[in-house]
N, C-alpha and C positions, 0 to 999 in steps of 0.2 A: 592298829591291833594284835596282840601277841599271837603266837600261834596255840597257845593252849587256850585261851578265851575264844578263839575261833572256832576251835574243834569243840568247846563244851556248847556253842550257841548253835553248831552245826547239829550236833547230836542232838539238842532238844527241838531245833525245827523238825529232823526228820523223824522224830517221836510222832511230832505232833500233826506229820502229814502219812503217814504210813496209811498204805489203802489197799482195797481188795479189787477186784474186777468189776463189779457192780459200782461201788464207790466211784471210779472212775470214768465208767457210763455217764451217771448221775451228775458227777461234778465236775468234769475236764473242762478248764479253760485252753485248753492248748489243741485239743483234738475234737473233730464234729463225731458224732454217733457213727456218721460212712467212715469215716478213716478207722475209729478201732473197729468197727467189724472187718474192716481191711487189714488190720492186725491180727485179729484172731483168724481170718483165711488165709493168710501168709503164715502163720505159725502152724497151722495144717497142714498146707502145702510143704513144708520144710518137712515135717514130722513123715511124710509120704513120698518125699524124693530120693531118688538114688544118685543125683546130680554129682555132690561132695565125694561119695565112693567112688564113681565113674571117675572124676578127675583124678583122686589122690591113687587109683590104682593104673590109670594113665602114665601117669608121673612116675610110679614107682617101677613100673614094668617098660615104658617104651624108654626111659630115660635112666632112671636106676639112681646110684649114686650122684651127688653133684656138688663134690668138693671145689670149692673155688679155685678157678687158673685150670680145671682140665676140660678135656672134652665134653665130659658130662655137664658140667657149668655150661659150655656154649649151647649144650641142646635144651637143657631146660629153659634158658632163655629163649631161645626159638619156640619149644612147646607152649610157653607161657603167653605169647604175642599170639600165637595162632588159636590158641584157647580162648583167650580174649573176645578176639574177634569173633569166632564162631559165637561166642554166648550173646555177642549184639551189643556191647558195650559201646559209647558213641566216643570215646577215646581212647587210642592206646598208646603209649608212645614209651620210650626207654630214657636212661640218663646214667652215664657212665659212673664207677665207683673204682676207685685204683685200692690195693691192697699190698702187704708184702707175701709174696707167692712161695708157696712149699709144697713139696712134694714128696710122698713117703714111699720109699721102693719094697722094702723088708724091715722083719723085725724077729727078733728072736731072744731068747733067754733061758739058762739052766742053774741049775745049783751044781757046782762042783765039787764040793764037798763041805760035809762029811758024809751026805747022801744025795749022790747023784741023779737028777732028775729034771725033767722038762719043766718049764712056766709059762704058762699064758701070758704075754705081754703085748704091749702097743705103744710105740712112740707117742708120745704128746707132741700135739700141734707146735712144729717151729722149733722143735729138736736138732740138734746137729746131729753128725754122724758119728758111730764111733770108728776107729779103726778098723780095718776088712775082717780081720779073726775077734773084732769087737774087745772088750774093755773085761778084765777078771779082777776083782779086788774080793777083800773082806768085807761084810756087812756089817753096819751098825743101825741099831734101832731107836727110833725115838716114836713115843706115842702120839706126837702131833706136831704141826709146826711151832707151835708157840715154845716147847720143849726143845726144837732145833733150835730156834734164836735163842734161847736162854743160855745155849751151851757155850762151854769155853771156847775161846780162840784156839783153831787147827784141832777141835775135839774130834773131827772124822777124819785127819789128814791121811790120805792114799786110801781112802776107803769109799764105800758106796753106800751111801745114805737109803733108809728105808722109813719112811715115815706111816705108819700104820694107825690113821685115825679112821674108825669106821662112820661115816654118816649114818643119822636117822632117819626112817620112815617116817611120814607124814604129807595128808592131803594136800597140803599147802607148800610142799616142797621147803621148810625153814631148815631142813640139814642141809641144803645144796651151800649156801652161804658160807658157813663155818668150814665145810668141804673142800670148796672151791679155793681157796685161798693156797692150801697145800700145792694144788695143782697151779697155779699161775705163778707163783713165787717160791715154790720148794725149791727147785734146781740152783735160783740165786742163791738163797741161803746156806742151801748144801756145799756150794761152791765157796762162800766164804768162811766156811769152816773147814775148807781141806778137803772136800770132797772130790774122787773123781768120774765118778757117777750117781745118777738119782733114780730111786725108783718107790713110788708109793701105791698104796690100796687104792684102787680104781674108787674115784667119786661113783660110790654105788649104794644101793640098796639090794643089791641081786642075791641069789644063791646060786646062780649059774656059774659057769666057768669062765667068763668072757671078759675080757679088760675094756676098760671104757677110757676112749679118748676125749680129748678137750686142748684147749688151747694153753699154751705157756709161754714165758717170756724169760726173758733177760736183760741185765743189765750191763750198760757201758762200763767200764774198767772192773767188770767182774769176771772171772774165765767161765767160759762157757762149757757146760757138761751135758752128757745124756741127759733126756728127759724122760722118764718111762712111767706107765702104770700096770700093777698085775693086779687080776682076778682076785676078788673076795675070797676064793677056796685056795689060792695061791700064798695070797697074804696072810692067812691062817696058818698053812703048811710054812713057811719060810718063819712066821711068830714062833711056833714050836720048835721048831729047830733052833733056833737062835735060844729059847727056855732053856734048853739041854746046856747051857753055857759051855758050849765047843764054839771054835773058830767056824763061820759059815761063808764059803767064800760064793760068789755065783758070776757069771759072765752073761754080758748083754749086748747085743750085740743090733745095731740100726745102722741101716742106709736110708739116709733122708737128703733133702737138699734144699736150700734157702736158693732162689730164684729171681730176686729182686722183686721190680714189681709189675704186678699183674693188673689185669683191668677185665671188670666183669659189668652188669647193668643192672638196676634197678628196673622192673620191669610196674608199669604204672596204668590203669585202667581206671576208666570212668564214666559211669551214667550221670549225664550234666544237666543240674537243677533247671526247674523252669521258672522260677521266682528269683531264686539268688544263686544264679549259679557259680560266683565265686567264691562261695559259703560253701563251706564240705566238710563231709563225716568221712575219717580217714579208718580202714580198718586192713588187714592185712596179716601176714607172715613172714617168714624170709624164705626164699628160694632154693638157697644153698645146702649141703647137706656134709658131714662128713662122709668119707671114703669106704668104710668098715659094713655100713647096713645099707640099705635101699632109701633111707631117709625120711621111713612113712610115717612114723611119731614127730620126728624133728626136722624138718617141720614140713614135710608133706601134706599131712593132716591140717594145719593152720593155713595153707597155701587153698587146698580144696575147701574147705570151712566159708574162709571169707571169701572167695570168688564165686561160691555157690549163693551165700547168703545176698551177696549185693546183687545178684539176678535174679532171685528169688522176692527181693524187698522193694523191687520194681514192678512187678509183676501187674498191678493194676496201674501202672502211667508212670509217669515221671514223676521224680520227688522237686519239695519246693525247693531243697537245697541238692547240689551234687553228692554223691556216692563216688568217693573213690578207693580204691585197692591198690595198695603198694605192694610188693613181692620183692623185698630187699634182698641185697646182694650180699656175698662174704658176712655174714652174719657172725660165723663160726669162729674165722678168724679175727672178730674185734670189732664188728658193729660199725663195716666199713661203707656198706651200702647206704645205711640208716644216717650217718655223717655225712656222704656224700649227698643225701636227698636235702638235709635240714639246709646244708650251704648253698643248693643249687636253687632252694625255694623261699631262703630266708625271707624273702618280703612279703612272702603271700601265707608264710605259717600262722599269723594272726586271722586267717579266715577259716582254719580248723574248728570247727562247732564242737566236734565230740572225736576221741580218737581210741582205737582197742588194738591191740595183737594177739592173734592165736598162736602161741608158743608153747604149748605145755601140753603136749599129746593129741589124745583124741577119746580121752573118757570125759565123762558127763560135767557139763558144767554146772557146778554147786553153789555157787555164789556171786553176787552183782553187787558192784561199789564202783563211787564214783570220786573224782579230783576236782568238782568245779564250784563256781563264787556260787554262794550262799542263794541267790536270786535265782537258782537254775533248779534249787532244791524238789521244787514241787514237781516238777516236771520229770526229776529222776524218780520220785516214790511212783509216780502214775506208769513209767516205764517199767520199775521193780513190780508192780504188781501185774503188767500183763505178762510177765513173765512167772507168775506164781505158778502155773498151771504147768511147768515145765519143770516143777521140783528145785528152783534156783531161787537160794534165800538172798535176800536184802541185807547186808552188812550194815549197812549205814553208818558208815566211818567216815566217808569222803576224804579218803585220804590213798585211793587208787593211786598205782603207778604206770599200767597201762601195757606192760611187757618191755622186753630188754630193747628192740629196735627205737620203744620210745625215747629212752635213756637219754641221748642226744638233743630232743625236744624239751625237756626240762625247764632247762633256763628260760624258753618263752611263756610259761606258766600256761600250755595249753589244757583245755579240758580232757583231761583222760579217765579212762575207764577201764575196769578189771572186768571181764567175764571169766571167773576162776574155773579150772576144770581140776578133776578131782586128778591129785598127783599122787596118790599114794604108790602106785606101781611105775611109775613114770621112769624113775630112777634105775628100777629093774632093765630098762632096756636103752637107756639115753647114752648115746654115743657109743653104740656097739654094734658089732655083726648083725647082732639079735633086733634091731631097729628095721623090720620088715612088715609088709602088708597084714599079713595073718594077725599081727598085735593090734588091729583095729575092728574095733565091732560095729557094724555099720547101724544099728539104732543108736549107740551112743554117739554118733556121727552126726545123725540127724538131728540129734537134740542140739547138739552147737549149733548145727544151721539154724534150728529154730531159733535159737536162743540171739544170734547173731543178727538174725533178719531182721526181728524184731526191735534190737537195738538200731539199726541202721535205718529201717523204717522211721520210726519213732522219732529219732535224734534230727533227721534229715527233713520232716515233715511238720515238727512243733512248730506253735506260735511262738515260742520263746527261742530268742537266739541263746545258746549255751554260750559261757564266756568261764575261762579258770579262775583261779583265785590268788 
């Protein structure tokens, strides 16, 4: 069956089974009235619980930044193990994940001429260092990565390339994909055009003067040049100077180091099911963060939400299927923990009955969707109905991705779900020094926990065994 036809059929099925709570109680083939009452109770418990807040407060205060390969990362692993045990999970274990280790030491930049002034800059992850006194060169501006790619050979010879692409703001974060390409590959293309350095407008929707870091890459056979990002305010300033059509020179000084292979750990915990223990719901987030802030939104919130949701989902007793929380390692450096998890657990991935990751901040969950075989769509509609009182919209597209750390799972066609948070403001703080606990609204955090708890309970206890498509 081709994908387009499958999508049409799925849409028709969803449309015909859209339900409200009273209909679920009256018609459900998956749950008893007692179980559905428990769903309502769990939902209310979550809305009254500060467990997730206590967890993210502890993580960001007692551990702080958790960049892979640092002492903070080691402390976060120990923190997670201890918290899982305190919460009473039946099993707690770790699995190693290796990654290319990189450390930031210092960074600074300034406009040298025609109007000397400092720039707010950050090195992009994996950037090489400059000489001790930095590099100084004339700036050449491109509106986006595509314009740089289409520029003539040696168009940037001896210059510092500046890509001035501003990402758009939207609650589903759709501007991130187009913007992040310049962060990932910009230094490669700039070097191919003869540049001696690379700076970009941050992948950001913010008006504040913070630079946003994030992963960047090099390519074998292409000269490595310093890779950096400046705040939106500084990008505007640089653009205005360049518009005067006078040569603009800047100095970039980055001191960083690649340190070979590092090792961290996925931290995994489970409430074991009493009927089908090998089948499991997988929820989680990533434990690591960048080093500039304390990783509250990215992804301390996701860690806390899913830990708390799993605990609340079993408040009425053991689930039918296991509920597993995975806190992935080294996500920020390239999904290394997720890749390691898939490799270590390849033989049991088919036992995943539902998977979702919380990695988009801590604003309210506004939408719910699935990516499952059509046989599970009636159940998905029941789950969606039980989320209605949380103001969660059922998208009914059946095309959910499930979150960044679930990307390595996709080839196994696992049943993936999207519990979509409102990301309107997320990229104001993403990967900056401003990613701190005060950006989290406790009430919105509780709504996230309630949504994930409903999801975990219902997928773990349903009569229908969900499969992927």
